C-alpha positions as CSV (number, residue, x, y, z in Angstrom):
1,X,-16.4,-8.7,5.9
2,X,-19.3,-8.6,8.2
3,X,-23.0,-8.6,7.2
4,X,-25.5,-7.3,9.6
5,X,-29.1,-6.3,9.5
6,X,-30.1,-2.8,8.5
7,X,-30.3,-0.6,11.5
8,X,-28.1,-2.7,13.7
9,X,-25.7,-0.5,15.7
10,X,-23.6,-3.2,17.3
11,X,-20.2,-2.1,15.9
12,X,-21.1,1.4,14.7
13,X,-19.3,2.9,17.7
14,X,-16.1,1.2,16.8
15,X,-16.4,2.2,13.2
16,X,-17.1,5.8,14.0
17,X,-14.2,5.8,16.4
18,X,-11.9,4.5,13.7
19,X,-13.2,7.0,11.2
20,X,-12.7,9.8,13.8
21,X,-9.2,8.7,14.4
22,X,-8.5,8.6,10.7
23,X,-10.0,12.1,10.2
24,X,-7.9,13.4,13.1
25,X,-4.8,11.9,11.7
26,X,-5.5,13.4,8.3
27,X,-6.1,16.8,9.8
28,X,-2.9,16.5,11.9
29,X,-0.8,15.6,8.9
30,X,-2.7,18.1,6.7
31,X,-3.4,15.5,4.1
32,X,-5.7,16.3,1.2
33,X,-6.8,14.3,-1.8
34,X,-5.5,15.3,-5.2
35,X,-7.8,13.1,-7.2
36,X,-9.0,15.2,-10.2
37,X,-12.5,13.7,-9.9
38,X,-12.8,14.7,-6.3
39,X,-11.6,18.2,-7.0
40,X,-14.1,18.5,-9.9
41,X,-16.9,17.3,-7.6
42,X,-15.9,19.7,-4.8
43,X,-15.7,22.6,-7.3
44,X,-19.1,21.6,-8.8
45,X,-20.6,21.3,-5.3
46,X,-19.3,24.8,-4.2
47,X,-20.2,26.6,-7.4
48,X,-23.7,25.1,-8.3
49,X,-26.7,26.7,-6.6
50,X,-28.9,24.6,-4.4
51,X,-32.4,24.0,-5.7
52,X,-33.8,23.9,-2.2
53,X,-32.7,27.5,-1.6
54,X,-34.6,28.7,-4.7
55,X,-37.6,26.5,-3.7
56,X,-38.0,28.2,-0.3
57,X,-37.8,31.7,-2.0
58,X,-40.5,30.7,-4.5
59,X,-42.8,29.3,-1.9
60,X,-42.8,32.5,0.0
61,X,-43.7,34.5,-3.1
62,X,-47.2,34.7,-4.7
63,X,-49.3,31.7,-5.9
64,X,-48.8,32.7,-9.6
65,X,-45.1,32.4,-9.3
66,X,-45.6,29.2,-7.3
67,X,-47.5,27.5,-10.2
68,X,-44.9,28.5,-12.7
69,X,-42.1,27.0,-10.6
70,X,-43.9,23.8,-9.9
71,X,-43.1,22.5,-13.4
72,X,-39.4,23.3,-12.8
73,X,-39.3,21.6,-9.4
74,X,-41.2,18.4,-10.4
75,X,-39.5,16.4,-13.0
76,X,-40.8,13.0,-14.3
77,X,-43.3,13.0,-11.4
78,X,-40.6,13.2,-8.8
79,X,-39.4,16.3,-6.9
80,X,-36.2,17.7,-8.5
81,X,-33.4,18.5,-6.2
82,X,-29.8,19.2,-6.9
83,X,-28.0,16.3,-5.1
84,X,-24.4,17.2,-4.1
85,X,-23.8,19.1,-7.3
86,X,-25.5,16.4,-9.5
87,X,-28.7,16.9,-11.5
88,X,-30.2,13.6,-10.5
89,X,-29.4,10.8,-8.1
90,X,-28.7,8.5,-11.1
91,X,-25.9,10.9,-12.2
92,X,-24.5,10.9,-8.6
93,X,-24.6,7.1,-8.5
94,X,-23.0,6.8,-11.9
95,X,-20.2,9.1,-10.9
96,X,-19.7,7.1,-7.7
97,X,-19.6,3.9,-9.7
98,X,-17.0,5.3,-12.0
99,X,-14.9,6.6,-9.0
100,X,-15.1,3.2,-7.3
101,X,-14.0,1.4,-10.6
102,X,-11.1,3.9,-10.9
103,X,-10.1,3.4,-7.3
104,X,-10.2,-0.4,-7.7
105,X,-8.0,-0.3,-10.8
106,X,-5.6,2.0,-9.0
107,X,-5.6,-0.4,-6.0
108,X,-4.9,-3.3,-8.3
109,X,-2.0,-1.4,-10.0
110,X,-0.5,-0.6,-6.6
111,X,-0.9,-4.2,-5.4
112,X,0.9,-5.5,-8.5
113,X,3.6,-2.9,-8.0
114,X,4.1,-3.9,-4.4
115,X,4.3,-7.6,-5.3
116,X,6.9,-6.8,-8.0
117,X,8.9,-4.7,-5.5
118,X,8.7,-7.5,-2.9
119,X,10.0,-10.0,-5.4
120,X,12.8,-7.6,-6.4
121,X,13.8,-7.1,-2.8
122,X,13.8,-10.8,-2.2
123,X,16.0,-11.4,-5.3
124,X,18.5,-8.8,-4.2
125,X,18.7,-10.3,-0.7
126,X,19.4,-13.7,-2.1
127,X,22.1,-12.2,-4.4
128,X,23.7,-10.4,-1.5
129,X,23.8,-13.5,0.7
130,X,25.3,-15.5,-2.1
131,X,27.9,-12.8,-2.7
132,X,28.8,-12.8,1.0
133,X,29.1,-16.6,1.1
134,X,31.3,-16.6,-1.9
135,X,33.6,-13.9,-0.4
136,X,33.8,-15.9,2.9
137,X,34.7,-19.1,1.0
138,X,37.3,-17.2,-1.1
139,X,38.8,-15.7,2.1
140,X,39.0,-19.2,3.7
141,X,40.6,-20.6,0.6
142,X,43.1,-17.8,0.5
143,X,44.0,-18.3,4.2
144,X,44.4,-22.0,3.7
145,X,46.8,-21.3,0.8
146,X,48.8,-18.9,3.0
147,X,48.9,-21.4,5.8
148,X,50.2,-24.1,3.5
149,X,52.9,-21.7,2.1
150,X,53.9,-20.7,5.6
151,X,54.2,-24.3,6.7
152,X,56.3,-25.1,3.6
153,X,58.7,-22.4,4.6
154,X,59.0,-23.6,8.2
155,X,59.4,-27.3,7.7
156,X,58.7,-30.0,5.2
157,X,56.4,-32.0,7.5
158,X,53.0,-32.2,5.9
159,X,50.1,-30.8,7.9
160,X,47.3,-33.0,9.0
161,X,44.1,-32.4,7.2
162,X,42.2,-31.8,10.4
163,X,44.6,-29.2,11.6
164,X,44.7,-27.5,8.2
165,X,40.9,-27.1,8.1
166,X,40.2,-26.1,11.7
167,X,42.8,-23.4,12.3
168,X,42.3,-20.9,9.5
169,X,38.5,-21.3,9.6
170,X,38.2,-21.1,13.4
171,X,37.5,-17.4,13.5
172,X,34.6,-17.9,11.1
173,X,33.1,-20.5,13.4
174,X,34.0,-23.5,11.2
175,X,35.8,-26.4,12.8
176,X,36.5,-30.0,11.9
177,X,33.3,-30.9,13.7
178,X,30.8,-28.6,12.1
179,X,32.3,-28.1,8.6
180,X,29.9,-30.6,7.0
181,X,26.9,-29.1,8.7
182,X,27.5,-25.7,7.0
183,X,26.0,-25.3,3.5
184,X,27.6,-23.0,1.1
185,X,26.6,-22.4,-2.5
186,X,28.4,-20.5,-5.2
187,X,25.4,-19.1,-7.0
């Protein structure tokens, strides 16, 4: 997060370029927000009349009408204007605060959901690797047993331990030399 003085335009070009690219991408993909609060605000903005338009009409009319409308235009000593569909700027700020709180809660929910999904994916990967290793060990054991049975049928000479371990596991990359360096676990 960067803090800069009010009115400093050092990185405003980069920010506007980023914003323009996001806007262009949104238009290209035809994305629209479906947040109910945004839709309500947009509807309120389009349907409510602007106070400024009525002010300009009243200014052009006679001075009698002008005095009658002054009390409507001035409220609590300040000029009254309809700000983006809200009665006062405080209403607009309160709506904005509520929107930001809702968005923050939604972001937090999404972050928790993504972390949970990441953990689930990691757990599934570990289970899959354990299952593959178990299958590989079962296959190697089965091949060793077959090799022993075949050797018993051919002759009664016992096989050397080094030959028995290296031949059936050779296609898996396990030999007498690197058998101890491999780590297998049967989860």
